[in-house]
TORKOL-4160 file (C-alpha; in steps of 0.2 Angstrom, whole numbers, padded with zeros to 4 digits, m for minus):
403
<pt num="1" X="m0127" Y="m0114" Z="0069"/>
<pt num="2" X="m0114" Y="m0125" Z="0061"/>
<pt num="3" X="m0115" Y="m0114" Z="0045"/>
<pt num="4" X="m0112" Y="m0096" Z="0055"/>
<pt num="5" X="m0097" Y="m0106" Z="0063"/>
<pt num="6" X="m0090" Y="m0110" Z="0047"/>
<pt num="7" X="m0092" Y="m0092" Z="0041"/>
<pt num="8" X="m0084" Y="m0086" Z="0056"/>
<pt num="9" X="m0070" Y="m0097" Z="0055"/>
<pt num="10" X="m0067" Y="m0092" Z="0036"/>
<pt num="11" X="m0068" Y="m0073" Z="0041"/>
<pt num="12" X="m0054" Y="m0076" Z="0053"/>
<pt num="13" X="m0044" Y="m0086" Z="0042"/>
<pt num="14" X="m0045" Y="m0072" Z="0028"/>
<pt num="15" X="m0041" Y="m0058" Z="0042"/>
<pt num="16" X="m0026" Y="m0068" Z="0046"/>
<pt num="17" X="m0020" Y="m0072" Z="0029"/>
<pt num="18" X="m0019" Y="m0054" Z="0023"/>
<pt num="19" X="m0026" Y="m0037" Z="0020"/>
<pt num="20" X="m0044" Y="m0034" Z="0017"/>
<pt num="21" X="m0061" Y="m0030" Z="0024"/>
<pt num="22" X="m0060" Y="m0046" Z="0035"/>
<pt num="23" X="m0044" Y="m0040" Z="0044"/>
<pt num="24" X="m0052" Y="m0022" Z="0046"/>
<pt num="25" X="m0067" Y="m0029" Z="0054"/>
<pt num="26" X="m0058" Y="m0041" Z="0066"/>
<pt num="27" X="m0046" Y="m0027" Z="0072"/>
<pt num="28" X="m0061" Y="m0015" Z="0074"/>
<pt num="29" X="m0069" Y="m0027" Z="0086"/>
<pt num="30" X="m0053" Y="m0031" Z="0095"/>
<pt num="31" X="m0049" Y="m0013" Z="0098"/>
<pt num="32" X="m0067" Y="m0009" Z="0103"/>
<pt num="33" X="m0066" Y="m0022" Z="0118"/>
<pt num="34" X="m0049" Y="m0016" Z="0123"/>
<pt num="35" X="m0054" Y="0001" Z="0123"/>
<pt num="36" X="m0069" Y="m0002" Z="0132"/>
<pt num="37" X="m0060" Y="m0013" Z="0145"/>
<pt num="38" X="m0047" Y="0002" Z="0148"/>
<pt num="39" X="m0061" Y="0014" Z="0149"/>
<pt num="40" X="m0070" Y="0003" Z="0163"/>
<pt num="41" X="m0055" Y="0001" Z="0172"/>
<pt num="42" X="m0050" Y="0019" Z="0172"/>
<pt num="43" X="m0067" Y="0024" Z="0177"/>
<pt num="44" X="m0068" Y="0013" Z="0191"/>
<pt num="45" X="m0052" Y="0019" Z="0199"/>
<pt num="46" X="m0057" Y="0036" Z="0198"/>
<pt num="47" X="m0076" Y="0039" Z="0199"/>
<pt num="48" X="m0090" Y="0032" Z="0210"/>
<pt num="49" X="m0098" Y="0015" Z="0204"/>
<pt num="50" X="m0114" Y="0025" Z="0200"/>
<pt num="51" X="m0106" Y="0031" Z="0183"/>
<pt num="52" X="m0094" Y="0017" Z="0180"/>
<pt num="53" X="m0104" Y="0010" Z="0166"/>
<pt num="54" X="m0105" Y="0026" Z="0156"/>
<pt num="55" X="m0086" Y="0025" Z="0151"/>
<pt num="56" X="m0086" Y="0009" Z="0142"/>
<pt num="57" X="m0104" Y="0012" Z="0135"/>
<pt num="58" X="m0097" Y="0029" Z="0128"/>
<pt num="59" X="m0081" Y="0019" Z="0120"/>
<pt num="60" X="m0093" Y="0008" Z="0111"/>
<pt num="61" X="m0102" Y="0023" Z="0104"/>
<pt num="62" X="m0085" Y="0032" Z="0100"/>
<pt num="63" X="m0077" Y="0018" Z="0091"/>
<pt num="64" X="m0083" Y="0018" Z="0071"/>
<pt num="65" X="m0077" Y="0011" Z="0056"/>
<pt num="66" X="m0068" Y="0026" Z="0051"/>
<pt num="67" X="m0057" Y="0040" Z="0060"/>
<pt num="68" X="m0068" Y="0052" Z="0053"/>
<pt num="69" X="m0085" Y="0046" Z="0059"/>
<pt num="70" X="m0077" Y="0041" Z="0076"/>
<pt num="71" X="m0072" Y="0059" Z="0079"/>
<pt num="72" X="m0088" Y="0066" Z="0072"/>
<pt num="73" X="m0100" Y="0055" Z="0083"/>
<pt num="74" X="m0089" Y="0057" Z="0099"/>
<pt num="75" X="m0090" Y="0076" Z="0100"/>
<pt num="76" X="m0109" Y="0075" Z="0095"/>
<pt num="77" X="m0112" Y="0062" Z="0110"/>
<pt num="78" X="m0101" Y="0073" Z="0122"/>
<pt num="79" X="m0110" Y="0089" Z="0117"/>
<pt num="80" X="m0127" Y="0080" Z="0119"/>
<pt num="81" X="m0123" Y="0073" Z="0136"/>
<pt num="82" X="m0116" Y="0089" Z="0143"/>
<pt num="83" X="m0131" Y="0098" Z="0139"/>
<pt num="84" X="m0142" Y="0085" Z="0146"/>
<pt num="85" X="m0132" Y="0086" Z="0162"/>
<pt num="86" X="m0132" Y="0105" Z="0163"/>
<pt num="87" X="m0151" Y="0105" Z="0161"/>
<pt num="88" X="m0154" Y="0091" Z="0174"/>
<pt num="89" X="m0142" Y="0100" Z="0187"/>
<pt num="90" X="m0150" Y="0117" Z="0183"/>
<pt num="91" X="m0167" Y="0112" Z="0186"/>
<pt num="92" X="m0163" Y="0100" Z="0201"/>
<pt num="93" X="m0154" Y="0112" Z="0210"/>
<pt num="94" X="m0165" Y="0127" Z="0209"/>
<pt num="95" X="m0184" Y="0120" Z="0206"/>
<pt num="96" X="m0181" Y="0104" Z="0214"/>
<pt num="97" X="m0188" Y="0087" Z="0209"/>
<pt num="98" X="m0206" Y="0088" Z="0205"/>
<pt num="99" X="m0216" Y="0081" Z="0191"/>
<pt num="100" X="m0219" Y="0097" Z="0184"/>
<pt num="101" X="m0201" Y="0101" Z="0184"/>
<pt num="102" X="m0198" Y="0085" Z="0174"/>
<pt num="103" X="m0210" Y="0090" Z="0163"/>
<pt num="104" X="m0202" Y="0107" Z="0159"/>
<pt num="105" X="m0185" Y="0099" Z="0159"/>
<pt num="106" X="m0190" Y="0087" Z="0146"/>
<pt num="107" X="m0199" Y="0101" Z="0135"/>
<pt num="108" X="m0182" Y="0111" Z="0135"/>
<pt num="109" X="m0172" Y="0095" Z="0132"/>
<pt num="110" X="m0182" Y="0090" Z="0117"/>
<pt num="111" X="m0182" Y="0108" Z="0110"/>
<pt num="112" X="m0162" Y="0108" Z="0110"/>
<pt num="113" X="m0162" Y="0090" Z="0103"/>
<pt num="114" X="m0169" Y="0098" Z="0087"/>
<pt num="115" X="m0151" Y="0105" Z="0084"/>
<pt num="116" X="m0145" Y="0098" Z="0068"/>
<pt num="117" X="m0127" Y="0099" Z="0071"/>
<pt num="118" X="m0129" Y="0085" Z="0084"/>
<pt num="119" X="m0136" Y="0073" Z="0071"/>
<pt num="120" X="m0140" Y="0055" Z="0077"/>
<pt num="121" X="m0135" Y="0060" Z="0094"/>
<pt num="122" X="m0148" Y="0073" Z="0098"/>
<pt num="123" X="m0159" Y="0062" Z="0106"/>
<pt num="124" X="m0145" Y="0059" Z="0119"/>
<pt num="125" X="m0149" Y="0077" Z="0127"/>
<pt num="126" X="m0167" Y="0072" Z="0134"/>
<pt num="127" X="m0160" Y="0054" Z="0138"/>
<pt num="128" X="m0146" Y="0061" Z="0148"/>
<pt num="129" X="m0156" Y="0073" Z="0156"/>
<pt num="130" X="m0170" Y="0061" Z="0161"/>
<pt num="131" X="m0156" Y="0049" Z="0168"/>
<pt num="132" X="m0147" Y="0063" Z="0178"/>
<pt num="133" X="m0163" Y="0071" Z="0184"/>
<pt num="134" X="m0169" Y="0054" Z="0191"/>
<pt num="135" X="m0154" Y="0043" Z="0195"/>
<pt num="136" X="m0143" Y="0058" Z="0200"/>
<pt num="137" X="m0157" Y="0069" Z="0209"/>
<pt num="138" X="m0151" Y="0083" Z="0199"/>
<pt num="139" X="m0135" Y="0086" Z="0208"/>
<pt num="140" X="m0120" Y="0094" Z="0202"/>
<pt num="141" X="m0108" Y="0082" Z="0207"/>
<pt num="142" X="m0118" Y="0067" Z="0199"/>
<pt num="143" X="m0117" Y="0078" Z="0183"/>
<pt num="144" X="m0098" Y="0081" Z="0185"/>
<pt num="145" X="m0095" Y="0062" Z="0187"/>
<pt num="146" X="m0106" Y="0057" Z="0173"/>
<pt num="147" X="m0097" Y="0070" Z="0162"/>
<pt num="148" X="m0080" Y="0064" Z="0168"/>
<pt num="149" X="m0085" Y="0046" Z="0164"/>
<pt num="150" X="m0090" Y="0051" Z="0146"/>
<pt num="151" X="m0074" Y="0060" Z="0143"/>
<pt num="152" X="m0065" Y="0045" Z="0148"/>
<pt num="153" X="m0075" Y="0034" Z="0136"/>
<pt num="154" X="m0073" Y="0047" Z="0123"/>
<pt num="155" X="m0054" Y="0048" Z="0126"/>
<pt num="156" X="m0050" Y="0028" Z="0126"/>
<pt num="157" X="m0061" Y="0026" Z="0112"/>
<pt num="158" X="m0053" Y="0040" Z="0100"/>
<pt num="159" X="m0035" Y="0035" Z="0106"/>
<pt num="160" X="m0038" Y="0017" Z="0099"/>
<pt num="161" X="m0044" Y="0023" Z="0083"/>
<pt num="162" X="m0030" Y="0035" Z="0081"/>
<pt num="163" X="m0017" Y="0024" Z="0087"/>
<pt num="164" X="m0023" Y="0009" Z="0078"/>
<pt num="165" X="m0031" Y="0018" Z="0063"/>
<pt num="166" X="m0039" Y="0008" Z="0049"/>
<pt num="167" X="m0028" Y="0006" Z="0033"/>
<pt num="168" X="m0031" Y="0019" Z="0019"/>
<pt num="169" X="m0031" Y="0012" Z="0002"/>
<pt num="170" X="m0039" Y="0013" Z="m0016"/>
<pt num="171" X="m0041" Y="m0005" Z="m0016"/>
<pt num="172" X="m0060" Y="m0007" Z="m0014"/>
<pt num="173" X="m0064" Y="0009" Z="m0023"/>
<pt num="174" X="m0053" Y="0004" Z="m0038"/>
<pt num="175" X="m0060" Y="m0013" Z="m0040"/>
<pt num="176" X="m0078" Y="m0007" Z="m0039"/>
<pt num="177" X="m0076" Y="0005" Z="m0052"/>
<pt num="178" X="m0066" Y="m0007" Z="m0063"/>
<pt num="179" X="m0080" Y="m0019" Z="m0061"/>
<pt num="180" X="m0094" Y="m0007" Z="m0065"/>
<pt num="181" X="m0083" Y="m0002" Z="m0081"/>
<pt num="182" X="m0081" Y="m0021" Z="m0085"/>
<pt num="183" X="m0099" Y="m0023" Z="m0085"/>
<pt num="184" X="m0104" Y="m0008" Z="m0096"/>
<pt num="185" X="m0090" Y="m0012" Z="m0108"/>
<pt num="186" X="m0097" Y="m0031" Z="m0108"/>
<pt num="187" X="m0115" Y="m0025" Z="m0110"/>
<pt num="188" X="m0110" Y="m0016" Z="m0127"/>
<pt num="189" X="m0099" Y="m0028" Z="m0133"/>
<pt num="190" X="m0112" Y="m0041" Z="m0131"/>
<pt num="191" X="m0126" Y="m0031" Z="m0140"/>
<pt num="192" X="m0112" Y="m0029" Z="m0153"/>
<pt num="193" X="m0109" Y="m0047" Z="m0155"/>
<pt num="194" X="m0128" Y="m0051" Z="m0157"/>
<pt num="195" X="m0130" Y="m0038" Z="m0170"/>
<pt num="196" X="m0116" Y="m0045" Z="m0181"/>
<pt num="197" X="m0124" Y="m0063" Z="m0180"/>
<pt num="198" X="m0141" Y="m0057" Z="m0186"/>
<pt num="199" X="m0149" Y="m0054" Z="m0170"/>
<pt num="200" X="m0156" Y="m0051" Z="m0157"/>
<pt num="201" X="m0173" Y="m0057" Z="m0152"/>
<pt num="202" X="m0185" Y="m0048" Z="m0141"/>
<pt num="203" X="m0181" Y="m0060" Z="m0127"/>
<pt num="204" X="m0162" Y="m0055" Z="m0128"/>
<pt num="205" X="m0166" Y="m0036" Z="m0128"/>
<pt num="206" X="m0176" Y="m0038" Z="m0113"/>
<pt num="207" X="m0162" Y="m0047" Z="m0104"/>
<pt num="208" X="m0150" Y="m0033" Z="m0110"/>
<pt num="209" X="m0164" Y="m0021" Z="m0103"/>
<pt num="210" X="m0163" Y="m0029" Z="m0085"/>
<pt num="211" X="m0144" Y="m0029" Z="m0086"/>
<pt num="212" X="m0145" Y="m0010" Z="m0090"/>
<pt num="213" X="m0157" Y="m0006" Z="m0075"/>
<pt num="214" X="m0145" Y="m0017" Z="m0063"/>
<pt num="215" X="m0130" Y="m0006" Z="m0069"/>
<pt num="216" X="m0139" Y="0009" Z="m0063"/>
<pt num="217" X="m0141" Y="0001" Z="m0046"/>
<pt num="218" X="m0122" Y="m0006" Z="m0046"/>
<pt num="219" X="m0117" Y="0012" Z="m0050"/>
<pt num="220" X="m0126" Y="0019" Z="m0034"/>
<pt num="221" X="m0116" Y="0006" Z="m0024"/>
<pt num="222" X="m0100" Y="0010" Z="m0032"/>
<pt num="223" X="m0102" Y="0028" Z="m0028"/>
<pt num="224" X="m0106" Y="0023" Z="m0010"/>
<pt num="225" X="m0090" Y="0014" Z="m0010"/>
<pt num="226" X="m0080" Y="0027" Z="m0016"/>
<pt num="227" X="m0087" Y="0039" Z="m0004"/>
<pt num="228" X="m0083" Y="0027" Z="0011"/>
<pt num="229" X="m0065" Y="0027" Z="0004"/>
<pt num="230" X="m0065" Y="0046" Z="0004"/>
<pt num="231" X="m0072" Y="0047" Z="0023"/>
<pt num="232" X="m0058" Y="0034" Z="0028"/>
<pt num="233" X="m0045" Y="0046" Z="0024"/>
<pt num="234" X="m0052" Y="0061" Z="0032"/>
<pt num="235" X="m0042" Y="0064" Z="0049"/>
<pt num="236" X="m0033" Y="0047" Z="0047"/>
<pt num="237" X="m0015" Y="0048" Z="0053"/>
<pt num="238" X="m0010" Y="0034" Z="0041"/>
<pt num="239" X="m0015" Y="0045" Z="0026"/>
<pt num="240" X="0003" Y="0054" Z="0030"/>
<pt num="241" X="0011" Y="0037" Z="0026"/>
<pt num="242" X="0004" Y="0036" Z="0008"/>
<pt num="243" X="0013" Y="0053" Z="0002"/>
<pt num="244" X="m0004" Y="0061" Z="m0004"/>
<pt num="245" X="m0007" Y="0046" Z="m0016"/>
<pt num="246" X="m0024" Y="0045" Z="m0011"/>
<pt num="247" X="m0030" Y="0062" Z="m0019"/>
<pt num="248" X="m0036" Y="0054" Z="m0034"/>
<pt num="249" X="m0051" Y="0046" Z="m0026"/>
<pt num="250" X="m0063" Y="0060" Z="m0030"/>
<pt num="251" X="m0059" Y="0057" Z="m0048"/>
<pt num="252" X="m0069" Y="0041" Z="m0046"/>
<pt num="253" X="m0083" Y="0051" Z="m0045"/>
<pt num="254" X="m0082" Y="0057" Z="m0062"/>
<pt num="255" X="m0078" Y="0039" Z="m0069"/>
<pt num="256" X="m0095" Y="0033" Z="m0060"/>
<pt num="257" X="m0105" Y="0047" Z="m0066"/>
<pt num="258" X="m0098" Y="0044" Z="m0084"/>
<pt num="259" X="m0102" Y="0026" Z="m0083"/>
<pt num="260" X="m0119" Y="0028" Z="m0075"/>
<pt num="261" X="m0124" Y="0039" Z="m0090"/>
<pt num="262" X="m0116" Y="0028" Z="m0102"/>
<pt num="263" X="m0127" Y="0013" Z="m0095"/>
<pt num="264" X="m0142" Y="0024" Z="m0097"/>
<pt num="265" X="m0138" Y="0027" Z="m0116"/>
<pt num="266" X="m0136" Y="0009" Z="m0118"/>
<pt num="267" X="m0153" Y="0006" Z="m0111"/>
<pt num="268" X="m0160" Y="0018" Z="m0123"/>
<pt num="269" X="m0151" Y="0010" Z="m0137"/>
<pt num="270" X="m0157" Y="m0007" Z="m0131"/>
<pt num="271" X="m0175" Y="0000" Z="m0131"/>
<pt num="272" X="m0173" Y="0004" Z="m0149"/>
<pt num="273" X="m0166" Y="m0013" Z="m0153"/>
<pt num="274" X="m0181" Y="m0021" Z="m0145"/>
<pt num="275" X="m0193" Y="m0012" Z="m0156"/>
<pt num="276" X="m0182" Y="m0017" Z="m0172"/>
<pt num="277" X="m0182" Y="m0035" Z="m0166"/>
<pt num="278" X="m0202" Y="m0035" Z="m0166"/>
<pt num="279" X="m0203" Y="m0029" Z="m0184"/>
<pt num="280" X="m0206" Y="m0041" Z="m0198"/>
<pt num="281" X="m0194" Y="m0032" Z="m0209"/>
<pt num="282" X="m0180" Y="m0034" Z="m0195"/>
<pt num="283" X="m0167" Y="m0043" Z="m0207"/>
<pt num="284" X="m0168" Y="m0028" Z="m0220"/>
<pt num="285" X="m0165" Y="m0016" Z="m0205"/>
<pt num="286" X="m0150" Y="m0027" Z="m0200"/>
<pt num="287" X="m0143" Y="m0026" Z="m0217"/>
<pt num="288" X="m0146" Y="m0007" Z="m0219"/>
<pt num="289" X="m0140" Y="m0001" Z="m0202"/>
<pt num="290" X="m0139" Y="m0012" Z="m0187"/>
<pt num="291" X="m0125" Y="m0023" Z="m0193"/>
<pt num="292" X="m0113" Y="m0009" Z="m0196"/>
<pt num="293" X="m0119" Y="m0001" Z="m0180"/>
<pt num="294" X="m0112" Y="m0015" Z="m0170"/>
<pt num="295" X="m0095" Y="m0007" Z="m0174"/>
<pt num="296" X="m0100" Y="0008" Z="m0165"/>
<pt num="297" X="m0106" Y="m0001" Z="m0150"/>
<pt num="298" X="m0089" Y="m0011" Z="m0149"/>
<pt num="299" X="m0081" Y="0007" Z="m0149"/>
<pt num="300" X="m0091" Y="0010" Z="m0134"/>
<pt num="301" X="m0087" Y="m0006" Z="m0126"/>
<pt num="302" X="m0069" Y="m0004" Z="m0128"/>
<pt num="303" X="m0069" Y="0013" Z="m0121"/>
<pt num="304" X="m0078" Y="0008" Z="m0105"/>
<pt num="305" X="m0065" Y="m0007" Z="m0103"/>
<pt num="306" X="m0050" Y="0005" Z="m0106"/>
<pt num="307" X="m0058" Y="0017" Z="m0093"/>
<pt num="308" X="m0059" Y="0003" Z="m0081"/>
<pt num="309" X="m0041" Y="m0003" Z="m0084"/>
<pt num="310" X="m0036" Y="0014" Z="m0080"/>
<pt num="311" X="m0040" Y="0013" Z="m0061"/>
<pt num="312" X="m0037" Y="m0007" Z="m0059"/>
<pt num="313" X="m0019" Y="m0008" Z="m0056"/>
<pt num="314" X="m0005" Y="m0015" Z="m0068"/>
<pt num="315" X="m0008" Y="m0031" Z="m0077"/>
<pt num="316" X="0000" Y="m0047" Z="m0072"/>
<pt num="317" X="0009" Y="m0059" Z="m0082"/>
<pt num="318" X="m0006" Y="m0066" Z="m0089"/>
<pt num="319" X="m0014" Y="m0050" Z="m0095"/>
<pt num="320" X="m0027" Y="m0049" Z="m0082"/>
<pt num="321" X="m0030" Y="m0033" Z="m0072"/>
<pt num="322" X="m0030" Y="m0034" Z="m0053"/>
<pt num="323" X="m0047" Y="m0027" Z="m0052"/>
<pt num="324" X="m0055" Y="m0033" Z="m0068"/>
<pt num="325" X="m0064" Y="m0049" Z="m0071"/>
<pt num="326" X="m0058" Y="m0062" Z="m0085"/>
<pt num="327" X="m0042" Y="m0058" Z="m0095"/>
<pt num="328" X="m0046" Y="m0049" Z="m0111"/>
<pt num="329" X="m0035" Y="m0050" Z="m0126"/>
<pt num="330" X="m0030" Y="m0034" Z="m0135"/>
<pt num="331" X="m0039" Y="m0039" Z="m0151"/>
<pt num="332" X="m0057" Y="m0044" Z="m0151"/>
<pt num="333" X="m0074" Y="m0036" Z="m0145"/>
<pt num="334" X="m0067" Y="m0034" Z="m0127"/>
<pt num="335" X="m0052" Y="m0026" Z="m0131"/>
<pt num="336" X="m0047" Y="m0008" Z="m0134"/>
<pt num="337" X="m0040" Y="m0001" Z="m0150"/>
<pt num="338" X="m0044" Y="0005" Z="m0167"/>
<pt num="339" X="m0054" Y="m0003" Z="m0180"/>
<pt num="340" X="m0046" Y="m0006" Z="m0198"/>
<pt num="341" X="m0054" Y="m0005" Z="m0215"/>
<pt num="342" X="m0064" Y="m0021" Z="m0212"/>
<pt num="343" X="m0070" Y="m0016" Z="m0195"/>
<pt num="344" X="m0060" Y="m0028" Z="m0186"/>
<pt num="345" X="m0051" Y="m0019" Z="m0170"/>
<pt num="346" X="m0032" Y="m0015" Z="m0170"/>
<pt num="347" X="m0021" Y="m0015" Z="m0155"/>
<pt num="348" X="m0019" Y="0004" Z="m0149"/>
<pt num="349" X="m0029" Y="0019" Z="m0155"/>
<pt num="350" X="m0041" Y="0030" Z="m0148"/>
<pt num="351" X="m0060" Y="0021" Z="m0145"/>
<pt num="352" X="m0068" Y="0037" Z="m0143"/>
<pt num="353" X="m0061" Y="0046" Z="m0158"/>
<pt num="354" X="m0064" Y="0029" Z="m0168"/>
<pt num="355" X="m0082" Y="0029" Z="m0162"/>
<pt num="356" X="m0086" Y="0046" Z="m0166"/>
<pt num="357" X="m0078" Y="0044" Z="m0184"/>
<pt num="358" X="m0088" Y="0028" Z="m0186"/>
<pt num="359" X="m0104" Y="0038" Z="m0181"/>
<pt num="360" X="m0101" Y="0051" Z="m0194"/>
<pt num="361" X="m0098" Y="0037" Z="m0207"/>
<pt num="362" X="m0112" Y="0027" Z="m0203"/>
<pt num="363" X="m0124" Y="0043" Z="m0203"/>
<pt num="364" X="m0117" Y="0048" Z="m0220"/>
<pt num="365" X="m0117" Y="0030" Z="m0228"/>
<pt num="366" X="m0136" Y="0028" Z="m0222"/>
<pt num="367" X="m0142" Y="0045" Z="m0230"/>
<pt num="368" X="m0132" Y="0040" Z="m0246"/>
<pt num="369" X="m0136" Y="0021" Z="m0248"/>
<pt num="370" X="m0151" Y="0014" Z="m0256"/>
<pt num="371" X="m0159" Y="0008" Z="m0239"/>
<pt num="372" X="m0172" Y="m0007" Z="m0241"/>
<pt num="373" X="m0182" Y="0002" Z="m0226"/>
<pt num="374" X="m0179" Y="0020" Z="m0228"/>
<pt num="375" X="m0194" Y="0025" Z="m0217"/>
<pt num="376" X="m0184" Y="0021" Z="m0202"/>
<pt num="377" X="m0172" Y="0035" Z="m0200"/>
<pt num="378" X="m0181" Y="0041" Z="m0185"/>
<pt num="379" X="m0175" Y="0024" Z="m0177"/>
<pt num="380" X="m0158" Y="0026" Z="m0185"/>
<pt num="381" X="m0156" Y="0043" Z="m0178"/>
<pt num="382" X="m0160" Y="0039" Z="m0161"/>
<pt num="383" X="m0148" Y="0025" Z="m0160"/>
<pt num="384" X="m0133" Y="0035" Z="m0166"/>
<pt num="385" X="m0138" Y="0050" Z="m0154"/>
<pt num="386" X="m0138" Y="0038" Z="m0140"/>
<pt num="387" X="m0122" Y="0031" Z="m0145"/>
<pt num="388" X="m0112" Y="0048" Z="m0146"/>
<pt num="389" X="m0119" Y="0053" Z="m0130"/>
<pt num="390" X="m0111" Y="0036" Z="m0123"/>
<pt num="391" X="m0095" Y="0041" Z="m0131"/>
<pt num="392" X="m0096" Y="0059" Z="m0126"/>
<pt num="393" X="m0099" Y="0054" Z="m0107"/>
<pt num="394" X="m0085" Y="0042" Z="m0108"/>
<pt num="395" X="m0074" Y="0054" Z="m0115"/>
<pt num="396" X="m0077" Y="0067" Z="m0100"/>
<pt num="397" X="m0072" Y="0054" Z="m0087"/>
<pt num="398" X="m0056" Y="0056" Z="m0078"/>
<pt num="399" X="m0045" Y="0041" Z="m0085"/>
<pt num="400" X="m0035" Y="0036" Z="m0099"/>
<pt num="401" X="m0029" Y="0049" Z="m0111"/>
<pt num="402" X="m0041" Y="0048" Z="m0126"/>
<pt num="403" X="m0028" Y="0052" Z="m0139"/>
């Protein structure tokens, strides 16, 4: 209980301190309470006590996390309730209140509840029909009052959502995409660093394999965050205050797809390296191909990092991006740039073009060189193919100019 109180206190403190999901959640709770109280007050003033509760109840259903979802659920609930009321009144005033009448009523209501446009609210058709038939005796007056209470609740809920609409911003989506790009880039850079050091061992390749699998799950979560940001924009009156600046949100889908595919290619690369790590002639494989191949992985890492930097906002004075992780220098495995003749990265340049050039050179050199393990060309070819595909995937993503 003490822990939960501390968590609640921290969330309230964060909500007061500045923008964020804590503030949005607190505002959602406050406007839900205010709208429900207003709906109950209006229903108590205008309608009979037997339907008063439906007004605040409807308000609780109407207020959702986004304007689009609130409008969608409100009209679906309103239509479902109206259908239920009409069925109950029609059967109650014509056939009377009997067991067989109720059975037929529920059969018809359940059939109507299969209508797909009603979504999750479709079960409200038989529920409302049963309630109006039993509690309201299937009377038209009761049905009219019940519908009026639902309209009051819906109106109060939508008014609260529209007047106090949630903020629209890219922050969560930008940070999620940038974080995914950083993880993909760090995986490629980490594998490259291990290859240059003469590794890896099979234990290390298995850890990379797990990380590549985790990236696939993270990509799905990031895509869900982007979709939530897009939904938050729809029908939101505060979008007008942003001057159309949110039109780039759909581009994040392309970035997430590119990073997800690049992570898949890295997983395939790690599988090949795991095979190489288990061979007795691994040192010869490293000298023939794997150590030079590390430079190609560094290009993939720099391309992924640059893609993330393109959506993470401007850097601060310390070189750290708002959405990124630890600061990265312009030089080194985590930076972005061109490689010189010795294979060291240089500031600027195009990591995708550099990677493609390096892949072509590596393939050509491997064919012409006197390899100590010449029979492993299937492994070399598979690694090069996966690396090229990763570069192609990153090049197709909306982001920084690759030239």
